[in-house]
VONUVO-418287 format. One record per residue (C-alpha): residue in three letters; x, z, y. Coordinates in nm, 2 decimals. Last residue first. Example, Ala and Ser with C-alpha at 12.3 -4.5 7.8 and 13.67 -1.06 7.14 Angstrom:
% VONUVO-418287
<atom type="SER" px="1.37" pz="0.71" py="-0.11"/>
<atom type="ALA" px="1.23" pz="0.78" py="-0.45"/>
***
This chain:
% VONUVO-418287
<atom type="LYS" px="12.50" pz="12.40" py="7.03"/>
<atom type="PRO" px="12.23" pz="12.20" py="7.21"/>
<atom type="SER" px="12.27" pz="12.19" py="7.59"/>
<atom type="SER" px="12.02" pz="12.41" py="7.77"/>
<atom type="GLU" px="11.76" pz="12.22" py="7.96"/>
<atom type="PRO" px="11.81" pz="12.22" py="8.34"/>
<atom type="LYS" px="11.56" pz="12.45" py="8.51"/>
<atom type="LYS" px="11.25" pz="12.34" py="8.70"/>
<atom type="ARG" px="11.19" pz="12.57" py="9.00"/>
<atom type="LEU" px="10.90" pz="12.81" py="9.00"/>
<atom type="PRO" px="11.10" pz="13.14" py="9.01"/>
<atom type="GLU" px="11.32" pz="13.00" py="9.29"/>
<atom type="PRO" px="11.04" pz="12.93" py="9.54"/>
<atom type="VAL" px="10.97" pz="12.56" py="9.58"/>
<atom type="ARG" px="11.23" pz="12.36" py="9.76"/>
<atom type="GLU" px="11.19" pz="12.21" py="10.10"/>
<atom type="ARG" px="11.31" pz="11.85" py="10.11"/>
<atom type="ASP" px="11.00" pz="11.69" py="10.26"/>
<atom type="HIS" px="11.14" pz="11.35" py="10.35"/>
<atom type="GLN" px="11.25" pz="11.28" py="10.71"/>
<atom type="GLU" px="11.06" pz="11.06" py="10.95"/>
<atom type="VAL" px="11.15" pz="10.71" py="11.09"/>
<atom type="HIS" px="10.94" pz="10.58" py="11.37"/>
<atom type="LEU" px="10.90" pz="10.20" py="11.35"/>
<atom type="THR" px="10.95" pz="9.93" py="11.61"/>
<atom type="TRP" px="10.87" pz="9.58" py="11.50"/>
<atom type="LYS" px="11.01" pz="9.26" py="11.65"/>
<atom type="VAL" px="10.94" pz="8.89" py="11.70"/>
<atom type="PRO" px="11.13" pz="8.59" py="11.85"/>
<atom type="VAL" px="10.93" pz="8.26" py="11.87"/>
<atom type="THR" px="11.11" pz="7.94" py="11.76"/>
<atom type="GLN" px="10.94" pz="7.62" py="11.86"/>
<atom type="PRO" px="10.96" pz="7.26" py="11.73"/>
<atom type="VAL" px="10.89" pz="6.99" py="11.99"/>
<atom type="TYR" px="10.53" pz="6.87" py="11.97"/>
<atom type="CYS" px="10.36" pz="6.63" py="11.72"/>
<atom type="MET" px="10.11" pz="6.38" py="11.86"/>
<atom type="ARG" px="9.75" pz="6.26" py="11.89"/>
<atom type="ASN" px="9.53" pz="6.46" py="11.64"/>
<atom type="ASP" px="9.73" pz="6.78" py="11.70"/>
<atom type="CYS" px="10.08" pz="6.88" py="11.59"/>
<atom type="ALA" px="10.27" pz="7.21" py="11.59"/>
<atom type="GLN" px="10.62" pz="7.26" py="11.47"/>
<atom type="TYR" px="10.71" pz="7.61" py="11.35"/>
<atom type="ARG" px="10.97" pz="7.88" py="11.37"/>
<atom type="PHE" px="10.90" pz="8.25" py="11.36"/>
<atom type="ALA" px="11.18" pz="8.49" py="11.43"/>
<atom type="GLY" px="11.30" pz="8.83" py="11.32"/>
<atom type="GLU" px="11.38" pz="9.18" py="11.45"/>
<atom type="ILE" px="11.35" pz="9.53" py="11.31"/>
<atom type="THR" px="11.37" pz="9.82" py="11.56"/>
<atom type="LEU" px="11.41" pz="10.18" py="11.42"/>
<atom type="ASN" px="11.29" pz="10.48" py="11.60"/>
<atom type="GLY" px="11.43" pz="10.84" py="11.57"/>
<atom type="GLN" px="11.39" pz="10.92" py="11.94"/>
<atom type="ALA" px="11.76" pz="10.88" py="12.02"/>
<atom type="ASP" px="11.76" pz="10.54" py="11.86"/>
<atom type="LEU" px="11.80" pz="10.48" py="11.48"/>
<atom type="LEU" px="12.07" pz="10.26" py="11.33"/>
<atom type="PRO" px="12.30" pz="10.54" py="11.22"/>
<atom type="LYS" px="12.01" pz="10.70" py="11.03"/>
<atom type="LEU" px="11.92" pz="10.41" py="10.80"/>
<atom type="LYS" px="12.24" pz="10.34" py="10.61"/>
<atom type="ALA" px="12.31" pz="10.70" py="10.49"/>
<atom type="ASP" px="11.93" pz="10.77" py="10.48"/>
<atom type="LYS" px="11.87" pz="10.51" py="10.21"/>
<atom type="ALA" px="11.73" pz="10.17" py="10.32"/>
<atom type="MET" px="11.36" pz="10.12" py="10.41"/>
<atom type="THR" px="11.20" pz="9.85" py="10.20"/>
<atom type="VAL" px="11.05" pz="9.54" py="10.37"/>
<atom type="ASP" px="10.75" pz="9.35" py="10.27"/>
<atom type="ARG" px="10.66" pz="9.02" py="10.43"/>
<atom type="VAL" px="10.30" pz="8.90" py="10.51"/>
<atom type="LEU" px="10.18" pz="8.59" py="10.68"/>
<atom type="ARG" px="9.82" pz="8.57" py="10.81"/>
<atom type="PHE" px="9.61" pz="8.28" py="10.91"/>
<atom type="GLN" px="9.38" pz="8.17" py="11.19"/>
<atom type="GLY" px="9.28" pz="7.81" py="11.28"/>
<atom type="GLY" px="9.48" pz="7.55" py="11.11"/>
<atom type="TYR" px="9.74" pz="7.55" py="10.83"/>
<atom type="VAL" px="9.89" pz="7.25" py="10.67"/>
<atom type="SER" px="9.96" pz="7.08" py="10.34"/>
<atom type="VAL" px="10.02" pz="6.70" py="10.37"/>
<atom type="THR" px="9.83" pz="6.38" py="10.30"/>
<atom type="GLU" px="9.99" pz="6.05" py="10.41"/>
<atom type="ASP" px="9.85" pz="5.71" py="10.53"/>
<atom type="ILE" px="10.08" pz="5.70" py="10.84"/>
<atom type="ALA" px="9.81" pz="5.68" py="11.10"/>
<atom type="PRO" px="9.55" pz="5.82" py="10.86"/>
<atom type="LEU" px="9.71" pz="6.17" py="10.84"/>
<atom type="ARG" px="9.52" pz="6.33" py="10.56"/>
<atom type="MET" px="9.51" pz="6.71" py="10.56"/>
<atom type="ARG" px="9.53" pz="6.94" py="10.26"/>
<atom type="LYS" px="9.47" pz="7.31" py="10.31"/>
<atom type="SER" px="9.71" pz="7.60" py="10.28"/>
<atom type="ALA" px="9.67" pz="7.90" py="10.05"/>
<atom type="PRO" px="9.79" pz="8.21" py="10.22"/>
<atom type="ALA" px="10.15" pz="8.30" py="10.28"/>
<atom type="THR" px="10.39" pz="8.55" py="10.12"/>
<atom type="MET" px="10.73" pz="8.61" py="10.27"/>
<atom type="PRO" px="11.01" pz="8.72" py="10.04"/>
<atom type="HIS" px="11.15" pz="9.07" py="10.05"/>
<atom type="VAL" px="11.39" pz="9.22" py="10.30"/>
<atom type="ILE" px="11.58" pz="9.54" py="10.22"/>
<atom type="VAL" px="11.60" pz="9.74" py="10.54"/>
<atom type="ALA" px="11.84" pz="9.94" py="10.76"/>
<atom type="GLU" px="12.15" pz="9.74" py="10.69"/>
<atom type="SER" px="12.01" pz="9.46" py="10.91"/>
<atom type="PRO" px="12.03" pz="9.08" py="10.92"/>
<atom type="ALA" px="11.77" pz="8.93" py="11.15"/>
<atom type="MET" px="11.46" pz="8.82" py="10.96"/>
<atom type="THR" px="11.34" pz="8.46" py="10.92"/>
<atom type="TRP" px="10.98" pz="8.33" py="10.91"/>
<atom type="ASP" px="10.96" pz="7.96" py="10.86"/>
<atom type="ILE" px="10.67" pz="7.72" py="10.92"/>
<atom type="PRO" px="10.73" pz="7.37" py="10.78"/>
<atom type="ILE" px="10.91" pz="7.09" py="10.97"/>
<atom type="TYR" px="10.81" pz="6.76" py="10.82"/>
<atom type="GLY" px="10.95" pz="6.52" py="10.56"/>
<atom type="LYS" px="10.88" pz="6.75" py="10.27"/>
<atom type="VAL" px="10.63" pz="7.04" py="10.29"/>
<atom type="GLY" px="10.75" pz="7.35" py="10.10"/>
<atom type="PRO" px="10.61" pz="7.60" py="10.34"/>
<atom type="ALA" px="10.29" pz="7.49" py="10.51"/>
<atom type="TYR" px="10.29" pz="7.26" py="10.82"/>
<atom type="VAL" px="10.13" pz="7.35" py="11.15"/>
<atom type="HIS" px="9.79" pz="7.25" py="11.29"/>
<atom type="MET" px="9.64" pz="7.22" py="11.63"/>
<atom type="GLU" px="9.29" pz="7.09" py="11.71"/>
<atom type="PRO" px="9.19" pz="7.41" py="11.89"/>
<atom type="LYS" px="9.47" pz="7.67" py="11.94"/>
<atom type="LEU" px="9.63" pz="7.82" py="11.64"/>
<atom type="ASP" px="9.58" pz="8.20" py="11.58"/>
<atom type="ILE" px="9.86" pz="8.35" py="11.39"/>
<atom type="ASP" px="9.87" pz="8.71" py="11.25"/>
<atom type="LEU" px="10.23" pz="8.79" py="11.15"/>
<atom type="THR" px="10.25" pz="9.09" py="10.92"/>
<atom type="LEU" px="10.51" pz="9.34" py="10.81"/>
<atom type="ALA" px="10.43" pz="9.53" py="10.49"/>
<atom type="ILE" px="10.58" pz="9.86" py="10.39"/>
<atom type="ARG" px="10.81" pz="9.98" py="10.11"/>
<atom type="GLN" px="10.94" pz="10.34" py="10.14"/>
<atom type="GLY" px="11.29" pz="10.42" py="10.04"/>
<atom type="SER" px="11.38" pz="10.61" py="10.36"/>
<atom type="ARG" px="11.07" pz="10.73" py="10.54"/>
<atom type="VAL" px="10.82" pz="10.55" py="10.76"/>
<atom type="GLN" px="10.59" pz="10.59" py="11.05"/>
<atom type="ASP" px="10.41" pz="10.29" py="11.21"/>
<atom type="ALA" px="10.26" pz="10.17" py="10.89"/>
<atom type="SER" px="10.11" pz="9.84" py="10.77"/>
<atom type="ALA" px="10.32" pz="9.66" py="11.03"/>
<atom type="SER" px="10.21" pz="9.43" py="11.31"/>
<atom type="SER" px="10.32" pz="9.11" py="11.48"/>
<atom type="SER" px="10.06" pz="8.92" py="11.68"/>
<atom type="MET" px="10.08" pz="8.54" py="11.74"/>
<atom type="ARG" px="9.89" pz="8.31" py="11.98"/>
<atom type="LEU" px="9.93" pz="7.94" py="11.93"/>
<atom type="HIS" px="10.01" pz="7.59" py="12.06"/>
<atom type="ARG" px="10.12" pz="7.63" py="12.42"/>
<atom type="THR" px="10.28" pz="7.96" py="12.33"/>
<atom type="GLU" px="10.15" pz="8.32" py="12.32"/>
<atom type="LYS" px="10.33" pz="8.63" py="12.19"/>
<atom type="THR" px="10.19" pz="8.96" py="12.09"/>
<atom type="SER" px="10.40" pz="9.26" py="12.00"/>
<atom type="HIS" px="10.39" pz="9.57" py="11.78"/>
<atom type="ALA" px="10.02" pz="9.55" py="11.70"/>
<atom type="SER" px="9.89" pz="9.85" py="11.52"/>
<atom type="ALA" px="9.86" pz="10.01" py="11.17"/>
<atom type="ALA" px="9.78" pz="9.68" py="11.00"/>
<atom type="ALA" px="9.41" pz="9.62" py="10.92"/>
<atom type="SER" px="9.32" pz="9.63" py="10.56"/>
<atom type="GLY" px="9.32" pz="9.29" py="10.38"/>
<atom type="PHE" px="9.20" pz="9.46" py="10.06"/>
<atom type="LEU" px="9.47" pz="9.41" py="9.80"/>
<atom type="ARG" px="9.77" pz="9.34" py="10.03"/>
<atom type="LEU" px="9.69" pz="9.56" py="10.32"/>
<atom type="LEU" px="9.58" pz="9.85" py="10.10"/>
<atom type="ILE" px="9.89" pz="9.82" py="9.89"/>
<atom type="ASP" px="10.12" pz="9.82" py="10.19"/>
<atom type="SER" px="9.94" pz="10.12" py="10.34"/>
<atom type="ALA" px="9.96" pz="10.31" py="10.01"/>
<atom type="THR" px="10.33" pz="10.28" py="10.02"/>
<atom type="TYR" px="10.54" pz="10.11" py="9.76"/>
<atom type="ARG" px="10.83" pz="10.31" py="9.63"/>
<atom type="GLN" px="11.21" pz="10.33" py="9.64"/>
<atom type="THR" px="11.43" pz="10.63" py="9.54"/>
<atom type="TYR" px="11.33" pz="10.58" py="9.17"/>
<atom type="ASP" px="11.49" pz="10.23" py="9.18"/>
<atom type="ASP" px="11.31" pz="9.99" py="8.95"/>
<atom type="GLU" px="11.00" pz="9.97" py="9.17"/>
<atom type="PHE" px="10.64" pz="9.96" py="9.07"/>
<atom type="PHE" px="10.30" pz="9.84" py="9.20"/>
<atom type="LYS" px="10.02" pz="9.79" py="8.95"/>
<atom type="SER" px="9.69" pz="9.60" py="8.97"/>
<atom type="THR" px="9.36" pz="9.57" py="8.77"/>
<atom type="VAL" px="9.42" pz="9.85" py="8.52"/>
<atom type="ARG" px="9.10" pz="9.88" py="8.32"/>
<atom type="GLY" px="8.94" pz="10.22" py="8.30"/>
<atom type="SER" px="8.58" pz="10.10" py="8.31"/>
<atom type="ARG" px="8.54" pz="10.21" py="8.67"/>
<atom type="ASP" px="8.85" pz="10.00" py="8.78"/>
<atom type="VAL" px="9.21" pz="10.12" py="8.78"/>
<atom type="ILE" px="9.47" pz="10.06" py="9.05"/>
<atom type="TYR" px="9.81" pz="10.18" py="8.92"/>
<atom type="THR" px="10.08" pz="10.30" py="9.15"/>
<atom type="GLY" px="10.45" pz="10.34" py="9.10"/>
<atom type="PRO" px="10.76" pz="10.56" py="9.09"/>
<atom type="TYR" px="10.97" pz="10.51" py="8.77"/>
<atom type="PRO" px="10.89" pz="10.83" py="8.58"/>
<atom type="ILE" px="11.08" pz="11.16" py="8.58"/>
<atom type="GLY" px="11.15" pz="11.32" py="8.24"/>
<atom type="SER" px="11.51" pz="11.43" py="8.30"/>
<atom type="PHE" px="11.55" pz="11.50" py="8.67"/>
<atom type="ILE" px="11.64" pz="11.87" py="8.61"/>
<atom type="GLN" px="11.91" pz="11.77" py="8.37"/>
<atom type="GLY" px="11.89" pz="11.79" py="7.99"/>
<atom type="ALA" px="11.89" pz="11.41" py="7.94"/>
<atom type="PRO" px="12.05" pz="11.22" py="8.23"/>
<atom type="ALA" px="11.79" pz="11.02" py="8.44"/>
<atom type="GLU" px="11.86" pz="10.65" py="8.37"/>
<atom type="GLU" px="11.58" pz="10.63" py="8.11"/>
<atom type="ASN" px="11.32" pz="10.66" py="8.39"/>
<atom type="LEU" px="11.00" pz="10.70" py="8.18"/>
<atom type="ILE" px="10.75" pz="10.43" py="8.27"/>
<atom type="GLY" px="10.63" pz="10.32" py="7.93"/>
<atom type="PHE" px="10.27" pz="10.45" py="7.98"/>
<atom type="ALA" px="10.29" pz="10.68" py="7.68"/>
<atom type="ARG" px="10.62" pz="10.81" py="7.80"/>
<atom type="ILE" px="10.48" pz="10.92" py="8.14"/>
<atom type="VAL" px="10.18" pz="11.07" py="7.96"/>
<atom type="ASN" px="10.41" pz="11.28" py="7.74"/>
<atom type="SER" px="10.64" pz="11.37" py="8.03"/>
<atom type="GLY" px="10.71" pz="11.72" py="7.88"/>
<atom type="GLN" px="10.51" pz="11.87" py="8.17"/>
<atom type="ASP" px="10.26" pz="11.61" py="8.28"/>
<atom type="SER" px="10.09" pz="11.80" py="8.57"/>
<atom type="LEU" px="9.82" pz="11.63" py="8.76"/>
<atom type="LEU" px="9.79" pz="11.65" py="9.14"/>
<atom type="PRO" px="9.43" pz="11.61" py="9.24"/>
<atom type="PHE" px="9.35" pz="11.51" py="9.60"/>
<atom type="THR" px="9.35" pz="11.74" py="9.90"/>
<atom type="ILE" px="9.72" pz="11.78" py="9.97"/>
<atom type="GLY" px="9.77" pz="12.01" py="10.27"/>
<atom type="ARG" px="10.15" pz="12.01" py="10.27"/>
<atom type="ARG" px="10.23" pz="12.37" py="10.18"/>
<atom type="SER" px="9.93" pz="12.43" py="9.96"/>
<atom type="ALA" px="9.97" pz="12.10" py="9.77"/>
<atom type="PHE" px="10.34" pz="12.18" py="9.72"/>
<atom type="ASP" px="10.28" pz="12.53" py="9.58"/>
<atom type="LYS" px="10.00" pz="12.41" py="9.35"/>
<atom type="LEU" px="10.23" pz="12.13" py="9.23"/>
<atom type="ILE" px="10.51" pz="12.37" py="9.15"/>
<atom type="ALA" px="10.27" pz="12.61" py="8.97"/>
<atom type="PRO" px="10.11" pz="12.32" py="8.77"/>
<atom type="SER" px="10.45" pz="12.23" py="8.64"/>
<atom type="ASP" px="10.63" pz="11.91" py="8.76"/>
<atom type="TYR" px="10.64" pz="11.60" py="8.54"/>
<atom type="SER" px="10.43" pz="11.41" py="8.79"/>
<atom type="ILE" px="10.08" pz="11.25" py="8.80"/>
<atom type="ALA" px="9.89" pz="11.17" py="9.13"/>
<atom type="ALA" px="9.52" pz="11.13" py="9.16"/>
<atom type="VAL" px="9.33" pz="10.92" py="9.41"/>
<atom type="GLY" px="8.97" pz="10.78" py="9.42"/>
<atom type="LEU" px="8.88" pz="10.43" py="9.53"/>
<atom type="GLY" px="8.56" pz="10.29" py="9.69"/>
<atom type="GLN" px="8.76" pz="10.09" py="9.95"/>
<atom type="LYS" px="8.66" pz="10.35" py="10.22"/>
<atom type="ARG" px="8.82" pz="10.61" py="9.99"/>
<atom type="ILE" px="9.16" pz="10.46" py="10.04"/>
<atom type="GLU" px="9.13" pz="10.44" py="10.42"/>
<atom type="SER" px="9.03" pz="10.81" py="10.43"/>
<atom type="ILE" px="9.32" pz="10.91" py="10.20"/>
<atom type="ARG" px="9.58" pz="10.73" py="10.40"/>
<atom type="ALA" px="9.77" pz="11.04" py="10.53"/>
<atom type="GLN" px="9.73" pz="11.20" py="10.19"/>
<atom type="LEU" px="9.88" pz="10.90" py="10.02"/>
<atom type="GLU" px="10.18" pz="10.93" py="10.25"/>
<atom type="MET" px="10.22" pz="11.30" py="10.17"/>
***
């Protein structure tokens, strides 16, 4: 369903979409009809393709209805059939979203700005790759930073200076993944004869978060089903004359949490547990 919602954005990147599952053609046809899925859903009954790719979930008990499911993931394949990227999770209840993948691989625009802050040194917008999420989905949060003329800030890992730092407020609602930052540039500081890694102009920071399971997520939603995630961006800006007092800018994202499609297919189409060998 999330792939379907992003199908236009995916195709703009010159990509096609097909999904493979261990479900029967009848189950997939029923689901596609109910949910308006327009891309191919491919049936791998017996999980032969899933096994060939080495992504069979061995934790699913043999003989049960979940036996044969894969670890959820996405392959990006070029025109010659070569896998150029892959996105997988160990937990079958968690998965990368198409919006996250599009943002990371192609720099696609985030869904919308959640807040914009301006200080003496910079302007910063916080966004998310998706505004609507479900439990287990992995999305990207972004901070787009536009430094004012002649300003620079220090890259992560710099010693002897205060580097940029993006922290997240503790929350049972999300699993927080490490921040990723673009390549910095080297700047020489003639006054002290040092060369350090800095950012100037515009740059983007990205941090993935995975939505927790419903039991942890639901109690933290507001009356409209929205979840607010909070964090802070800390930096010290300098220009050609001086370094300024370090600043901490609070930031937040508000996401609408939707429920998964839990409607079962008609009884005659349902996958039955395999009979135990006698």
